[in-house]
C-alpha positions in Angstrom: 0.0 0.0 0.0 1.3 3.5 -0.8 0.6 6.7 1.1 -0.2 9.9 -0.8 2.1 12.8 0.0 1.9 16.4 -1.1 3.0 17.0 -4.7 6.7 17.6 -4.9 10.0 16.6 -6.4 10.5 13.0 -5.6 12.6 11.7 -8.5 15.6 10.3 -6.5 18.5 9.6 -6.5 19.9 12.3 -8.8 23.3 13.6 -9.5 24.8 16.2 -7.2 27.0 18.3 -9.5 29.1 21.4 -9.1 28.4 24.0 -11.8 31.3 26.3 -12.4 30.9 29.6 -14.2 32.5 33.0 -14.9 34.3 34.6 -17.8 37.2 35.9 -15.8 39.2 34.7 -12.8 37.7 37.5 -10.7 34.2 36.3 -11.0 34.8 32.5 -11.1 32.2 30.8 -9.0 30.8 27.3 -8.1 27.2 26.4 -7.6 26.0 23.0 -6.4 23.0 21.8 -8.3 20.8 18.8 -8.0 18.2 19.8 -10.6 20.2 18.8 -13.7 19.9 16.2 -16.4 20.0 15.1 -20.1 17.5 16.6 -22.5 18.6 15.2 -25.9 21.4 13.0 -27.2 21.6 14.3 -30.8 22.4 17.1 -30.6 23.8 16.6 -27.1 21.9 18.9 -24.7 21.4 19.1 -21.0 20.0 21.5 -18.4 20.4 23.0 -15.0 17.7 24.7 -13.0 18.7 27.6 -10.8 16.9 30.0 -8.5 17.1 33.6 -9.8 18.4 34.9 -6.5 21.5 32.7 -6.6 24.8 34.5 -7.3 25.7 32.3 -10.2 22.3 32.9 -11.9 23.3 36.4 -13.3 26.8 35.2 -14.2 25.5 32.3 -16.3 22.7 34.4 -17.8 25.2 37.1 -18.9 28.0 34.9 -20.1 25.8 32.1 -21.6 28.3 29.4 -20.5 28.8 27.0 -17.6 30.5 23.7 -16.8 28.7 20.7 -15.1 31.4 19.0 -13.0 30.4 15.5 -11.8 31.2 15.1 -8.1 32.7 12.2 -6.1 32.6 10.9 -2.6 36.0 12.6 -1.8 34.4 15.8 -3.0 31.3 15.5 -0.8 32.3 18.2 1.7 33.1 20.7 -1.1 29.9 19.8 -2.9 27.7 20.5 0.1 29.6 23.6 1.1 29.3 25.2 -2.3 25.6 24.6 -2.1 25.0 26.4 1.2 27.5 29.3 0.9 27.2 32.2 -1.6 29.9 33.3 -4.0 29.0 36.9 -3.1 30.8 36.2 0.2 33.4 33.6 -0.5 35.9 32.6 -3.2 34.7 29.0 -3.3 37.6 27.7 -5.3 40.1 29.0 -2.7 38.0 28.1 0.3 37.5 24.5 -0.8 41.0 24.0 -2.2 39.7 23.4 -5.7 41.5 24.1 -8.9 40.0 26.3 -11.7 41.2 24.8 -14.9 40.8 26.3 -18.4 38.1 24.6 -20.3 38.6 23.5 -23.9 35.8 25.4 -25.5 34.0 27.7 -23.0 35.4 30.6 -20.9 33.9 29.2 -17.7 36.5 27.2 -15.8 36.3 23.5 -15.1 37.0 22.0 -11.6 40.4 20.2 -11.8 39.5 17.7 -9.0 36.2 16.6 -10.7 36.5 13.5 -12.9 34.2 14.7 -15.6 33.6 18.2 -16.9 30.7 18.9 -19.3 31.1 22.2 -21.0 27.8 23.9 -21.9 26.6 26.8 -23.9 23.2 28.3 -23.0 20.5 27.9 -25.7 17.4 29.0 -23.9 16.3 30.1 -20.5 12.8 29.0 -19.3 11.3 30.8 -16.3 9.3 28.0 -14.5 8.6 29.2 -11.0 11.0 28.8 -8.1 13.7 27.9 -10.6 14.6 28.9 -14.2 15.8 26.2 -16.5 19.0 26.8 -18.4 18.8 24.6 -21.5 22.2 24.2 -23.0 24.2 22.6 -25.8 27.0 20.3 -24.7 30.1 21.6 -26.6 32.8 19.5 -25.0 33.3 16.8 -22.4 36.6 16.3 -20.6 37.2 13.1 -18.7 40.1 12.2 -16.4 42.4 9.7 -18.1 42.3 7.4 -15.1 38.7 6.5 -15.9 39.6 5.2 -19.4 40.7 1.6 -19.7 44.1 1.6 -21.2 43.5 -1.6 -23.2 39.9 -1.2 -24.4 39.5 2.6 -24.3 36.2 2.1 -22.5 35.1 4.8 -20.1 34.6 3.3 -16.5 32.8 5.9 -14.4 32.5 3.3 -11.6 36.1 4.1 -10.7 35.2 7.7 -10.0 33.1 7.0 -6.8 30.4 9.3 -8.1 28.2 11.1 -5.7 24.4 11.3 -5.8 21.7 13.2 -3.9 18.5 11.8 -2.4 16.0 13.8 -0.4 18.5 15.9 1.5 21.2 13.2 1.7 24.3 12.3 -0.2 25.2 8.8 -1.2 27.9 7.0 -3.1 26.8 4.7 -5.9 26.4 1.0 -5.2 27.7 -2.1 -7.0 27.2 -2.7 -10.6 23.9 -4.6 -11.2 24.2 -5.3 -14.9 24.5 -3.5 -18.2 22.1 -2.0 -20.7 20.3 -4.6 -22.8 21.5 -7.5 -20.6 17.9 -8.9 -20.4 17.8 -9.8 -24.1 21.5 -10.4 -24.9 22.7 -14.0 -25.0 19.8 -15.4 -23.1 16.4 -17.0 -23.7 13.5 -15.3 -22.0 10.5 -17.4 -21.4 7.3 -15.6 -22.1 3.8 -16.8 -21.3 0.9 -16.0 -23.5 -2.6 -17.2 -23.6 -3.5 -19.2 -26.7 -7.0 -20.8 -26.8 -7.3 -20.4 -23.0 -4.0 -22.2 -22.4 -0.7 -20.8 -21.2 2.3 -21.7 -23.3 6.0 -20.8 -22.9 8.4 -20.0 -25.7 
């Protein structure tokens, strides 16, 4: 039996990412965001939703660029701190001991300690209510070489100890369960159907 709760955001767990922004070193800032995700694969597009009162909001709106940095268990403290303190009052890179790295395409910096940096260019801003959605084109993805298998060239994000967020709490990801399409690859699935009132398996 399920109990009804008030309408709200209950799609959990979700990524906890640090969004870096700013066109010059003087205005570089980091914003922790949980409302983020993929919109389209071709062309590659994603989004972040940000409250208009946040310090990074005006920076991203003006520059039209930002970087989504995936976070890890070792970055949990910095991830949380950058979500509860304002860039108006702190240099978040300096306070958290994080390294602003030059991105490949956008002016906004990437976070050197993050294993994956997704460089984004704003395409559209949608005012929705408490948050505005920044819809963006992905213009480059930078990945730490330690996550790429030397023999196969395959990306292994499991090595990164990625961090996720669930209803006010942070979690590391669990063990691998399986891979996409495993239910139909190399196996016979028995299916039951009714034929003339009888169940048959094939």
